C-alpha positions in Angstrom: 24.0 -39.5 74.6 25.5 -39.3 71.2 25.6 -36.4 68.8 22.9 -37.9 66.5 20.5 -38.3 69.4 21.2 -34.8 70.7 20.6 -33.4 67.2 17.3 -35.2 66.8 16.1 -33.9 70.2 17.1 -30.4 69.4 15.3 -30.5 66.1 12.1 -31.7 67.9 12.5 -28.9 70.5 13.2 -26.2 67.8 10.0 -27.2 65.9 8.0 -26.4 69.1 10.0 -23.5 70.4 9.1 -19.9 70.4 11.0 -17.2 68.6 12.9 -16.1 71.7 14.4 -19.5 72.2 15.3 -19.9 68.5 17.0 -16.5 68.5 19.0 -17.6 71.6 20.1 -20.8 69.9 21.1 -18.9 66.8 23.1 -16.4 68.7 25.0 -19.2 70.5 25.8 -20.8 67.2 27.0 -17.6 65.7 29.2 -16.8 68.8 30.8 -20.3 68.5 31.4 -20.2 64.8 34.6 -19.1 63.1 34.7 -18.6 59.4 37.4 -21.1 58.8 35.9 -23.8 61.0 32.6 -24.4 59.1 31.3 -24.8 55.6 27.7 -23.6 55.5 25.3 -25.0 52.9 23.7 -22.6 50.4 20.4 -22.7 52.3 22.1 -21.7 55.6 24.0 -18.9 54.0 20.6 -17.2 53.1 20.0 -16.5 56.7 
């Protein structure tokens, strides 16, 4: 399964997920990110 397909499936799941799952996913992303590894868009920096 390619990255684009995984991304699409995750978006579908997130749209239906409860807050607990969304918070879990957000925490995983935050734990994985390093400031110098990513450039966040302005909309993502708001959160």
